[in-house]
N, CA, C and O of each residue as an XYZ file, in Angstrom:
824
protein
N      14.399     -1.957     20.806
C      14.563     -3.211     20.048
C      15.512     -2.952     18.884
O      15.116     -2.347     17.887
N      16.754     -3.401     18.999
C      17.773     -3.091     18.006
C      18.136     -4.264     17.108
O      18.817     -4.071     16.100
N      17.709     -5.454     17.439
C      18.035     -6.644     16.671
C      16.897     -6.945     15.701
O      15.760     -7.166     16.117
N      17.211     -6.953     14.403
C      16.183     -7.192     13.393
C      15.503     -8.536     13.623
O      14.303     -8.671     13.383
N      16.248     -9.516     14.079
C      15.679    -10.847     14.278
C      14.618    -10.865     15.384
O      13.818    -11.797     15.457
N      14.607     -9.844     16.238
C      13.634     -9.782     17.326
C      12.378     -9.004     16.945
O      11.431     -8.950     17.731
N      12.350     -8.405     15.764
C      11.217     -7.576     15.365
C       9.985     -8.417     15.060
O      10.109     -9.567     14.640
N       8.792     -7.850     15.270
C       7.559     -8.540     14.837
C       7.629     -8.852     13.349
O       8.323     -8.182     12.585
N       6.901     -9.875     12.963
C       7.069    -10.466     11.631
C       5.705    -10.810     11.046
O       4.869    -11.415     11.717
N       5.485    -10.421      9.789
C       4.247    -10.762      9.087
C       4.530    -11.872      8.082
O       5.280    -11.671      7.126
N       3.933    -13.041      8.296
C       4.128    -14.153      7.357
C       3.579    -13.835      5.967
O       4.248    -14.142      4.981
N       2.365    -13.218      5.838
C       1.888    -12.869      4.492
C       2.821    -11.908      3.762
O       3.037    -12.051      2.559
N       3.375    -10.928      4.479
C       4.290     -9.995      3.830
C       5.522    -10.719      3.314
O       6.028    -10.406      2.236
N       5.998    -11.678      4.076
C       7.166    -12.439      3.646
C       6.847    -13.264      2.404
O       7.678    -13.394      1.506
N       5.635    -13.820      2.361
C       5.250    -14.650      1.213
C       5.054    -13.830     -0.053
O       5.424    -14.271     -1.141
N       4.470    -12.630      0.079
C       4.079    -11.911     -1.139
C       5.098    -10.881     -1.613
O       4.921    -10.298     -2.682
N       6.164    -10.642     -0.842
C       7.053     -9.524     -1.170
C       7.727     -9.682     -2.529
O       7.886     -8.694     -3.246
N       8.125    -10.888     -2.900
C       8.838    -11.057     -4.165
C       7.888    -10.941     -5.354
O       8.253    -10.346     -6.368
N       6.691    -11.490     -5.257
C       5.742    -11.394     -6.372
C       5.291     -9.949     -6.569
O       5.096     -9.516     -7.705
N       5.124     -9.197     -5.481
C       4.778     -7.784     -5.617
C       5.936     -7.022     -6.242
O       5.722     -6.180     -7.114
N       7.161     -7.306     -5.807
C       8.325     -6.619     -6.357
C       8.414     -6.803     -7.867
O       8.733     -5.855     -8.584
N       8.138     -7.999     -8.357
C       8.235     -8.247     -9.790
C       7.274     -7.361    -10.575
O       7.612     -6.892    -11.662
N       6.084     -7.128    -10.038
C       5.133     -6.236    -10.709
C       5.602     -4.785    -10.606
O       5.518     -4.038    -11.581
N       6.090     -4.386     -9.442
C       6.586     -3.021     -9.284
C       7.740     -2.732    -10.240
O       7.835     -1.633    -10.788
N       8.605     -3.704    -10.439
C       9.739     -3.504    -11.349
C       9.268     -3.278    -12.783
O       9.935     -2.591    -13.556
N       8.140     -3.845    -13.132
C       7.576     -3.601    -14.470
C       6.890     -2.241    -14.548
O       6.958     -1.562    -15.572
N       6.231     -1.848    -13.462
C       5.423     -0.628    -13.499
C       6.243      0.649    -13.322
O       5.908      1.690    -13.888
N       7.315      0.567    -12.538
C       8.031      1.780    -12.139
C       9.367      1.905    -12.855
O       9.989      0.898    -13.197
N       9.813      3.143    -13.084
C      11.152      3.336    -13.663
C      12.237      2.977    -12.653
O      11.953      2.749    -11.477
N      13.464      2.930    -13.116
C      14.582      2.553    -12.243
C      14.786      3.566    -11.122
O      15.263      3.216    -10.042
N      14.429      4.813    -11.377
C      14.510      5.848    -10.356
C      13.108      6.400    -10.122
O      12.450      6.850    -11.060
N      12.648      6.367     -8.868
C      11.291      6.809     -8.558
C      11.191      7.150     -7.078
O      11.890      6.579     -6.241
N      10.299      8.101     -6.775
C       9.944      8.408     -5.394
C       8.665      7.646     -5.073
O       7.654      7.804     -5.758
N       8.711      6.817     -4.029
C       7.569      5.955     -3.688
C       7.181      6.179     -2.231
O       8.028      6.141     -1.338
N       5.895      6.411     -2.004
C       5.345      6.479     -0.653
C       4.587      5.189     -0.386
O       3.633      4.867     -1.094
N       5.005      4.456      0.626
C       4.306      3.230      1.012
C       3.348      3.547      2.157
O       3.749      4.084      3.189
N       2.081      3.207      1.955
C       1.040      3.404      2.959
C       0.882      2.114      3.756
O       0.915      1.024      3.186
N       0.713      2.232      5.063
C       0.494      1.059      5.925
C       1.662      0.071      5.795
O       1.479     -1.079      5.397
N       2.852      0.544      6.136
C       4.060     -0.268      5.975
C       4.162     -1.413      6.969
O       4.996     -2.303      6.802
N       3.320     -1.403      8.007
C       3.318     -2.521      8.946
C       4.640     -2.653      9.684
O       5.106     -1.711     10.325
N       5.238     -3.835      9.586
C       6.514     -4.090     10.272
C       7.718     -3.765      9.406
O       8.853     -3.965      9.838
N       7.496     -3.265      8.187
C       8.602     -2.797      7.364
C       9.253     -3.822      6.462
O      10.287     -3.535      5.859
N       8.677     -5.016      6.353
C       9.309     -6.045      5.528
C       9.320     -5.670      4.050
O      10.306     -5.920      3.357
N       8.234     -5.073      3.562
C       8.211     -4.660      2.160
C       9.186     -3.521      1.923
O       9.924     -3.526      0.938
N       9.195     -2.534      2.829
C      10.116     -1.412      2.668
C      11.554     -1.910      2.601
O      12.327     -1.470      1.751
N      11.904     -2.807      3.478
C      13.255     -3.365      3.496
C      13.575     -4.081      2.183
O      14.626     -3.854      1.584
N      12.675     -4.931      1.750
C      12.927     -5.762      0.571
C      12.983     -4.923     -0.700
O      13.897     -5.084     -1.508
N      12.012     -4.029     -0.884
C      11.938     -3.272     -2.129
C      13.065     -2.246     -2.229
O      13.676     -2.103     -3.288
N      13.343     -1.534     -1.140
C      14.403     -0.530     -1.179
C      15.770     -1.183     -1.375
O      16.623     -0.653     -2.088
N      15.970     -2.330     -0.743
C      17.252     -3.031     -0.883
C      17.462     -3.529     -2.307
O      18.578     -3.494     -2.824
N      16.392     -3.991     -2.938
C      16.518     -4.561     -4.283
C      16.566     -3.498     -5.385
O      17.089     -3.754     -6.469
N      16.021     -2.302     -5.110
C      15.972     -1.250     -6.127
C      16.578      0.033     -5.543
O      15.875      0.853     -4.952
N      17.867      0.186     -5.716
C      18.576      1.307     -5.105
C      18.124      2.657     -5.654
O      18.325      3.685     -5.007
N      17.520      2.664     -6.832
C      17.060      3.915     -7.430
C      15.700      4.372     -6.938
O      15.250      5.464     -7.287
N      15.040      3.554     -6.135
C      13.746      3.957     -5.588
C      13.961      4.635     -4.235
O      14.468      4.009     -3.304
N      13.584      5.900     -4.121
C      13.605      6.597     -2.834
C      12.333      6.181     -2.099
O      11.236      6.622     -2.442
N      12.488      5.329     -1.089
C      11.348      4.652     -0.468
C      10.964      5.332      0.845
O      11.772      5.430      1.769
N       9.706      5.804      0.909
C       9.205      6.472      2.105
C       8.152      5.590      2.779
O       7.008      5.550      2.325
N       8.516      4.881      3.857
C       7.519      4.084      4.575
C       6.643      4.987      5.442
O       7.044      6.092      5.809
N       5.435      4.502      5.765
C       4.554      5.214      6.689
C       3.596      4.217      7.315
O       3.379      3.127      6.786
N       3.023      4.604      8.452
C       2.029      3.743      9.084
C       1.158      4.574     10.023
O       1.601      5.586     10.567
N      -0.081      4.133     10.205
C      -0.997      4.819     11.114
C      -0.636      4.565     12.571
O      -0.975      5.367     13.442
N       0.039      3.470     12.839
C       0.443      3.098     14.196
C       1.850      3.628     14.459
O       2.837      3.058     13.993
N       1.931      4.733     15.219
C       3.229      5.368     15.449
C       4.209      4.454     16.170
O       5.421      4.624     16.039
N       3.699      3.483     16.931
C       4.600      2.583     17.661
C       5.384      1.677     16.724
O       6.391      1.096     17.130
N       4.944      1.547     15.487
C       5.643      0.690     14.527
C       6.804      1.394     13.832
O       7.673      0.736     13.259
N       6.826      2.712     13.876
C       7.822      3.451     13.101
C       9.255      3.108     13.495
O      10.082      2.910     12.604
N       9.595      3.027     14.794
C      10.969      2.643     15.137
C      11.327      1.239     14.660
O      12.480      0.966     14.326
N      10.338      0.354     14.630
C      10.611     -1.012     14.158
C      10.885     -1.022     12.660
O      11.762     -1.745     12.187
N      10.120     -0.205     11.906
C      10.367     -0.094     10.471
C      11.775      0.455     10.235
O      12.513     -0.049      9.388
N      12.138      1.493     10.994
C      13.465      2.098     10.821
C      14.578      1.117     11.172
O      15.619      1.092     10.516
N      14.357      0.314     12.202
C      15.362     -0.687     12.566
C      15.525     -1.709     11.454
O      16.643     -2.096     11.116
N      14.415     -2.140     10.891
C      14.478     -3.141      9.823
C      15.171     -2.575      8.581
O      15.849     -3.307      7.860
N      15.001     -1.283      8.332
C      15.566     -0.679      7.127
C      16.912     -0.001      7.377
O      17.449      0.651      6.481
N      17.459     -0.147      8.576
C      18.732      0.502      8.908
C      19.825      0.072      7.932
O      19.965     -1.111      7.621
N      20.593      1.042      7.457
C      21.694      0.745      6.553
C      21.308      0.729      5.088
O      22.177      0.567      4.231
N      20.015      0.892      4.770
C      19.571      0.950      3.373
C      19.453      2.422      3.009
O      18.534      3.100      3.469
N      20.366      2.921      2.194
C      20.511      4.363      1.987
C      19.269      5.006      1.381
O      18.965      6.159      1.687
N      18.548      4.285      0.530
C      17.396      4.870     -0.156
C      16.083      4.666      0.592
O      15.026      5.020      0.069
N      16.120      4.107      1.798
C      14.924      3.972      2.641
C      14.889      5.140      3.611
O      15.797      5.302      4.426
N      13.844      5.956      3.527
C      13.707      7.132      4.372
C      13.176      6.742      5.748
O      12.563      5.684      5.890
N      13.400      7.579      6.768
C      12.794      7.320      8.080
C      11.278      7.252      7.983
O      10.660      8.080      7.314
N      10.681      6.281      8.640
C       9.232      6.066      8.550
C       8.477      7.236      9.167
O       8.920      7.829     10.151
N       7.322      7.562      8.570
C       6.490      8.676      9.006
C       5.131      8.179      9.484
O       4.630      7.154      9.023
N       4.551      8.921     10.408
C       3.199      8.621     10.860
C       2.203      9.185      9.860
O       2.294     10.354      9.488
N       1.252      8.367      9.421
C       0.239      8.817      8.463
C      -1.077      8.088      8.694
O      -1.153      6.862      8.604
N      -2.102      8.862      8.990
C      -3.481      8.380      9.019
C      -4.130      8.877      7.737
O      -4.324     10.082      7.573
N      -4.468      7.976      6.829
C      -4.950      8.398      5.509
C      -6.271      9.144      5.583
O      -6.623      9.861      4.646
N      -7.011      8.992      6.678
C      -8.295      9.682      6.812
C      -8.089     11.166      7.126
O      -8.991     11.974      6.904
N      -6.924     11.528      7.636
C      -6.643     12.926      7.975
C      -6.712     13.795      6.722
O      -6.294     13.379      5.642
N      -7.242     15.001      6.880
C      -7.361     15.929      5.757
C      -6.844     17.303      6.181
O      -7.378     17.877      7.130
N      -5.822     17.853      5.514
C      -4.987     17.167      4.519
C      -3.958     16.287      5.214
O      -3.849     16.299      6.440
N      -3.204     15.523      4.430
C      -2.123     14.746      5.005
C      -1.031     15.701      5.508
O      -0.894     16.806      4.983
N      -0.260     15.292      6.508
C       0.788     16.173      7.048
C       1.769     16.635      5.967
O       2.078     15.897      5.032
N       2.249     17.872      6.115
C       3.205     18.412      5.144
C       4.468     17.568      5.063
O       5.122     17.528      4.021
N       4.816     16.891      6.160
C       6.027     16.067      6.182
C       5.959     14.915      5.190
O       6.993     14.396      4.770
N       4.755     14.515      4.814
C       4.600     13.396      3.877
C       5.155     13.752      2.506
O       5.818     12.931      1.872
N       4.889     14.968      2.046
C       5.295     15.332      0.684
C       6.759     15.716      0.594
O       7.396     15.481     -0.433
N       7.306     16.305      1.655
C       8.696     16.758      1.644
C       8.949     17.697      0.465
O      10.064     17.780     -0.050
N       7.895     18.400      0.046
C       8.046     19.410     -0.995
C       8.025     18.910     -2.420
O       8.197     19.706     -3.343
N       7.819     17.610     -2.638
C       7.837     17.078     -3.999
C       6.801     15.967     -4.131
O       6.546     15.247     -3.166
N       6.200     15.817     -5.312
C       5.228     14.738     -5.509
C       5.913     13.381     -5.632
O       7.123     13.291     -5.837
N       5.109     12.334     -5.501
C       5.610     10.967     -5.622
C       5.288     10.397     -7.007
O       4.278     10.739     -7.623
N       6.160      9.537     -7.466
C       5.900      8.812     -8.706
C       4.900      7.678     -8.485
O       4.197      7.270     -9.410
N       4.843      7.173     -7.250
C       3.919      6.073     -6.951
C       3.597      6.053     -5.468
O       4.414      6.426     -4.627
N       2.383      5.608     -5.172
C       1.967      5.260     -3.820
C       1.634      3.782     -3.830
O       0.922      3.309     -4.716
N       2.144      3.048     -2.850
C       1.873      1.616     -2.728
C       1.125      1.369     -1.430
O       1.527      1.853     -0.372
N       0.041      0.616     -1.514
C      -0.756      0.279     -0.330
C      -1.098     -1.205     -0.382
O      -1.849     -1.647     -1.251
N      -0.545     -1.966      0.550
C      -0.702     -3.418      0.558
C      -1.581     -3.838      1.745
O      -1.298     -3.502      2.895
N      -2.631     -4.566      1.443
C      -3.458     -5.219      2.469
C      -3.970     -4.264      3.549
O      -3.965     -4.599      4.734
N      -4.410     -3.075      3.134
C      -4.975     -2.148      4.104
C      -6.486     -2.029      4.008
O      -7.171     -2.057      5.031
N      -7.016     -1.897      2.807
C      -8.419     -1.520      2.656
C      -9.375     -2.518      3.292
O     -10.408     -2.114      3.825
N      -9.066     -3.795      3.252
C      -9.982     -4.780      3.829
C      -9.829     -4.902      5.340
O     -10.702     -5.457      6.007
N      -8.722     -4.389      5.889
C      -8.463     -4.501      7.331
C      -8.512     -3.142      8.011
O      -7.761     -2.874      8.949
N      -9.401     -2.295      7.528
C      -9.610     -0.971      8.112
C     -11.004     -0.500      7.710
O     -11.589     -1.051      6.778
N     -11.546      0.503      8.389
C     -12.884      0.994      8.033
C     -12.925      1.540      6.612
O     -11.897      1.932      6.060
N     -14.115      1.564      6.024
C     -14.271      2.012      4.644
C     -13.749      3.438      4.444
O     -13.284      3.769      3.354
N     -13.818      4.284      5.472
C     -13.367      5.676      5.333
C     -11.922      5.777      4.876
O     -11.524      6.808      4.334
N     -11.127      4.733      5.081
C      -9.744      4.789      4.630
C      -9.647      4.783      3.105
O      -8.652      5.254      2.554
N     -10.656      4.261      2.419
C     -10.590      4.209      0.954
C     -10.700      5.606      0.347
O      -9.791      6.013     -0.377
N     -11.782      6.368      0.610
C     -11.790      7.734      0.058
C     -10.652      8.588      0.595
O     -10.153      9.462     -0.115
N     -10.229      8.354      1.836
C      -9.089      9.100      2.369
C      -7.821      8.820      1.595
O      -7.062      9.738      1.282
N      -7.588      7.551      1.282
C      -6.421      7.175      0.491
C      -6.472      7.816     -0.886
O      -5.461      8.313     -1.384
N      -7.645      7.807     -1.500
C      -7.766      8.372     -2.844
C      -7.512      9.874     -2.844
O      -6.819     10.384     -3.724
N      -8.063     10.583     -1.871
C      -7.826     12.031     -1.799
C      -6.336     12.334     -1.617
O      -5.787     13.222     -2.268
N      -5.694     11.581     -0.723
C      -4.270     11.799     -0.492
C      -3.433     11.471     -1.711
O      -2.483     12.186     -2.030
N      -3.781     10.396     -2.391
C      -3.030     10.014     -3.590
C      -3.149     11.084     -4.666
O      -2.161     11.434     -5.310
N      -4.358     11.603     -4.860
C      -4.558     12.636     -5.873
C      -3.750     13.887     -5.542
O      -3.288     14.591     -6.440
N      -3.585     14.158     -4.256
C      -2.856     15.358     -3.834
C      -1.342     15.195     -3.891
O      -0.621     16.176     -4.072
N      -0.852     13.965     -3.740
C       0.593     13.770     -3.576
C       1.264     13.028     -4.729
O       2.485     12.873     -4.727
N       0.498     12.570     -5.703
C       1.103     11.932     -6.866
C       1.464     12.963     -7.925
O       0.750     13.947     -8.117
N       2.572     12.731     -8.607
C       2.910     13.515     -9.788
C       1.905     13.203    -10.890
O       1.236     12.170    -10.850
N       1.800     14.077    -11.855
C       0.913     13.789    -12.996
C       1.377     12.509    -13.685
O       2.553     12.358    -14.015
N       0.453     11.606    -13.894
C       0.797     10.307    -14.449
C       1.289      9.320    -13.417
O       1.567      8.167    -13.748
N       1.405      9.755    -12.152
C       1.857      8.864    -11.086
C       0.846      7.764    -10.790
O      -0.334      7.883    -11.121
N       1.324      6.695    -10.165
C       0.521      5.497     -9.975
C       0.156      5.276     -8.508
O       0.989      5.438     -7.616
N      -1.091      4.906     -8.279
C      -1.527      4.357     -6.999
C      -1.657      2.860     -7.194
O      -2.439      2.400     -8.025
N      -0.887      2.100     -6.424
C      -0.816      0.652     -6.601
C      -1.353     -0.019     -5.341
O      -0.789      0.139     -4.259
N      -2.442     -0.767     -5.485
C      -3.082     -1.448     -4.370
C      -2.892     -2.945     -4.505
O      -2.905     -3.485     -5.611
N      -2.715     -3.617     -3.371
C      -2.602     -5.073     -3.362
C      -3.536     -5.625     -2.305
O      -3.640     -5.090     -1.201
N      -4.224     -6.718     -2.666
C      -5.077     -7.385     -1.696
C      -6.187     -8.173     -2.377
O      -6.236     -8.244     -3.605
N      -7.079     -8.767     -1.585
C      -8.223     -9.487     -2.142
C      -9.392     -8.527     -2.372
O      -9.625     -7.622     -1.571
N     -10.116     -8.727     -3.454
C     -11.261     -7.875     -3.790
C     -12.423     -8.720     -4.290
O     -12.238     -9.838     -4.771
N     -13.610     -8.172     -4.170
C     -14.776     -8.729     -4.839
C     -14.879     -8.069     -6.212
O     -14.861     -6.844     -6.329
N     -14.986     -8.894     -7.241
C     -15.031     -8.393     -8.609
C     -16.375     -8.764     -9.219
O     -16.772     -9.929     -9.196
N     -17.071     -7.781     -9.762
C     -18.381     -8.024    -10.368
C     -18.303     -9.113    -11.428
O     -17.444     -9.075    -12.309
N     -19.206    -10.082    -11.334
C     -19.275    -11.154    -12.318
C     -18.297    -12.283    -12.097
O     -18.283    -13.245    -12.866
N     -17.472    -12.191    -11.056
C     -16.489    -13.234    -10.758
C     -16.795    -13.804     -9.378
O     -16.745    -13.070     -8.391
N     -17.109    -15.094     -9.283
C     -17.406    -15.671     -7.968
C     -16.207    -15.532     -7.024
O     -15.061    -15.742     -7.422
N     -16.490    -15.179     -5.779
C     -15.428    -15.076     -4.771
C     -15.085    -16.474     -4.287
O     -15.970    -17.237     -3.901
N     -13.810    -16.808     -4.306
C     -13.392    -18.162     -3.938
C     -13.692    -18.414     -2.461
O     -13.711    -17.469     -1.673
N     -13.926    -19.665     -2.070
C     -14.264    -19.973     -0.673
C     -13.255    -19.455      0.347
O     -13.642    -19.018      1.431
N     -11.960    -19.500      0.012
C     -10.957    -19.039      0.975
C     -11.100    -17.546      1.249
O     -10.899    -17.096      2.377
N     -11.447    -16.779      0.217
C     -11.640    -15.348      0.424
C     -12.942    -15.058      1.169
O     -13.015    -14.103      1.943
N     -13.976    -15.883      0.937
C     -15.222    -15.729      1.702
C     -14.959    -15.995      3.183
O     -15.464    -15.280      4.049
N     -14.171    -17.018      3.464
C     -13.836    -17.324      4.860
C     -13.002    -16.198      5.470
O     -13.189    -15.840      6.633
N     -12.085    -15.644      4.684
C     -11.269    -14.532      5.155
C     -12.146    -13.321      5.460
O     -11.949    -12.639      6.466
N     -13.107    -13.062      4.590
C     -14.030    -11.947      4.793
C     -14.818    -12.125      6.091
O     -14.976    -11.176      6.858
N     -15.305    -13.326      6.334
C     -16.052    -13.598      7.563
C     -15.175    -13.404      8.794
O     -15.627    -12.879      9.812
N     -13.926    -13.829      8.696
C     -12.998    -13.669      9.818
C     -12.713    -12.191     10.085
O     -12.659    -11.770     11.240
N     -12.531    -11.409      9.032
C     -12.299     -9.979      9.191
C     -13.476     -9.303      9.889
O     -13.288     -8.505     10.807
N     -14.689     -9.628      9.447
C     -15.877     -8.995     10.017
C     -16.121     -9.443     11.452
O     -16.702     -8.699     12.243
N     -15.683    -10.651     11.792
C     -15.802    -11.105     13.175
C     -14.861    -10.314     14.080
O     -15.172    -10.064     15.245
N     -13.712     -9.924     13.539
C     -12.761     -9.129     14.320
C     -13.197     -7.683     14.440
O     -13.011     -7.051     15.479
N     -13.782     -7.160     13.360
C     -14.260     -5.771     13.350
C     -15.322     -5.659     12.262
O     -15.013     -5.885     11.092
N     -16.553     -5.320     12.603
C     -17.626     -5.277     11.600
C     -17.426     -4.218     10.525
O     -18.113     -4.253      9.504
N     -16.498     -3.270     10.723
C     -16.225     -2.269      9.690
C     -15.186     -2.763      8.676
O     -14.908     -2.080      7.691
N     -14.619     -3.939      8.916
C     -13.641     -4.511      7.999
C     -14.345     -5.425      6.997
O     -15.545     -5.676      7.111
N     -13.596     -5.914      6.025
C     -14.131     -6.874      5.064
C     -13.623     -6.618      3.661
O     -13.145     -5.526      3.354
N     -13.729     -7.638      2.802
C     -13.316     -7.506      1.409
C     -14.102     -6.386      0.735
O     -15.313     -6.273      0.921
N     -13.415     -5.567     -0.040
C     -14.060     -4.460     -0.731
C     -14.379     -4.833     -2.169
O     -13.653     -5.596     -2.806
N     -15.483     -4.279     -2.668
C     -15.830     -4.464     -4.078
C     -14.918     -3.575     -4.919
O     -14.809     -2.375     -4.666
N     -14.277     -4.154     -5.897
C     -13.373     -3.386     -6.738
C     -14.109     -2.218     -7.400
O     -13.533     -1.147     -7.585
N     -15.377     -2.423     -7.757
C     -16.151     -1.349     -8.388
C     -16.303     -0.156     -7.452
O     -16.281      0.990     -7.901
N     -16.459     -0.414     -6.156
C     -16.580      0.683     -5.189
C     -15.267      1.433     -5.044
O     -15.247      2.661     -4.963
N     -14.178      0.690     -5.013
C     -12.852      1.313     -4.908
C     -12.575      2.148     -6.159
O     -12.068      3.267     -6.068
N     -12.905      1.604     -7.306
C     -12.693      2.336     -8.558
C     -13.514      3.616     -8.590
O     -13.041      4.642     -9.079
N     -14.732      3.568     -8.076
C     -15.594      4.751     -8.055
C     -14.956      5.873     -7.216
O     -14.981      7.042     -7.602
N     -14.390      5.500     -6.075
C     -13.743      6.502     -5.225
C     -12.502      7.076     -5.910
O     -12.217      8.268     -5.791
N     -11.776      6.233     -6.617
C     -10.580      6.701     -7.317
C     -10.949      7.672     -8.439
O     -10.338      8.732     -8.574
N     -11.932      7.313     -9.228
C     -12.316      8.149    -10.358
C     -12.875      9.489     -9.905
O     -12.779     10.478    -10.632
N     -13.453      9.530     -8.719
C     -14.024     10.776     -8.199
C     -12.963     11.840     -7.963
O     -13.276     13.030     -7.924
N     -11.707     11.422     -7.805
C     -10.620     12.390     -7.570
C      -9.615     12.411     -8.717
O      -8.505     12.919     -8.560
N      -9.999     11.859     -9.872
C      -9.140     11.945    -11.041
C      -8.116     10.842    -11.192
O      -7.118     11.014    -11.893
N      -8.348      9.697    -10.538
C      -7.460      8.551    -10.688
C      -8.152      7.503    -11.543
O      -9.185      6.965    -11.145
N      -7.600      7.208    -12.708
C      -8.217      6.263    -13.618
C      -7.620      4.874    -13.503
O      -6.418      4.723    -13.282
N      -8.458      3.861    -13.652
C      -7.983      2.478    -13.585
C      -7.091      2.189    -14.777
O      -7.489      2.388    -15.925
N      -5.887      1.721    -14.501
C      -4.928      1.420    -15.575
C      -4.851     -0.068    -15.865
O      -4.878     -0.479    -17.025
N      -4.755     -0.876    -14.822
C      -4.744     -2.326    -15.043
C      -5.006     -3.062    -13.740
O      -4.848     -2.516    -12.648
N      -5.413     -4.323    -13.888
C      -5.621     -5.227    -12.762
C      -4.774     -6.467    -13.020
O      -4.901     -7.116    -14.058
N      -3.916     -6.784    -12.066
C      -2.961     -7.883    -12.242
C      -3.316     -9.014    -11.280
O      -3.256     -8.815    -10.066
N      -3.685    -10.200    -11.785
C      -3.916    -11.338    -10.887
C      -2.626    -11.725    -10.179
O      -1.552    -11.745    -10.781
N      -2.748    -12.035     -8.874
C      -1.595    -12.384     -8.055
C      -1.851    -13.716     -7.363
O      -2.984    -14.197     -7.347
N      -0.799    -14.323     -6.784
C      -0.999    -15.591     -6.072
C      -1.979    -15.446     -4.910
O      -2.223    -14.347     -4.412
N      -2.530    -16.582     -4.496
C      -3.423    -16.674     -3.330
C      -4.669    -15.813     -3.500
O      -5.182    -15.255     -2.530
N      -5.158    -15.704     -4.749
C      -6.423    -15.009     -5.030
C      -6.398    -13.532     -4.655
O      -7.417    -12.974     -4.248
N      -5.241    -12.905     -4.791
C      -5.112    -11.466     -4.589
C      -4.991    -10.770     -5.940
O      -4.797    -11.412     -6.972
N      -5.108     -9.454     -5.912
C      -4.960     -8.641     -7.112
C      -4.028     -7.473     -6.816
O      -3.964     -6.988     -5.687
N      -3.311     -7.029     -7.837
C      -2.713     -5.704     -7.820
C      -3.563     -4.839     -8.712
O      -3.776     -5.160     -9.881
N      -4.050     -3.742     -8.166
C      -4.913     -2.813     -8.890
C      -4.155     -1.508     -9.049
O      -3.690     -0.931     -8.067
N      -4.032     -1.046    -10.276
C      -3.208      0.131    -10.583
C      -4.088      1.258    -11.090
O      -4.798      1.103    -12.083
N      -4.040      2.396    -10.402
C      -4.697      3.614    -10.844
C      -3.627      4.639    -11.215
O      -2.534      4.644    -10.648
N      -3.950      5.493    -12.160
C      -3.008      6.533    -12.577
C      -3.653      7.906    -12.451
O      -4.819      8.087    -12.799
N      -2.891      8.868    -11.952
C      -3.382     10.230    -11.887
C      -3.447     10.809    -13.281
O      -2.528     10.610    -14.075
N      -4.515     11.523    -13.595
C      -4.700     12.102    -14.934
C      -3.541     13.010    -15.278
O      -3.016     13.726    -14.426
N      -3.152     12.971    -16.533
C      -2.061     13.847    -16.998
C      -2.504     15.302    -16.957
O      -1.731     16.193    -17.309
């Protein structure tokens, strides 16, 4: 499949890519090494790498069949690296992921609620191992927040996820934070996003 127009397409990724980029531009320096977890069809990798030439963008996905599609979508973008296969539950992550240097940031969009819970501690362990000191783990998606009622649309989304796979579902932010803190990642900020999503930022201890 060589024509970008023929590639699979995620409507949510298309909708949220610009709002996520605006937050990333505030959080990250002009030059940064970024590992994207669960890159999907590569729309975010394409958009972010194209808009920020100083970001060395490393896409990855657990589904190896998606890697050629990500590479096709990012073809011609000099700062987008060839996509790598990565299962965050694997311990340790493959040596090819680090390429001998830590990352300034890890970005993970819409994965935790659409995968088994084991991906959360796996992601945290990998982030702690591959982030530079002070580096950021940036998560995007819907969460349950203590003391804040979950909106009906997110409750319906949660029910739909669990109907597709009982190990899926909206995660409690407190549970995610607990896993992060267990490996030395501290909560830095929570950014409200459109459509009742959040960007949650953790930082590796200095």
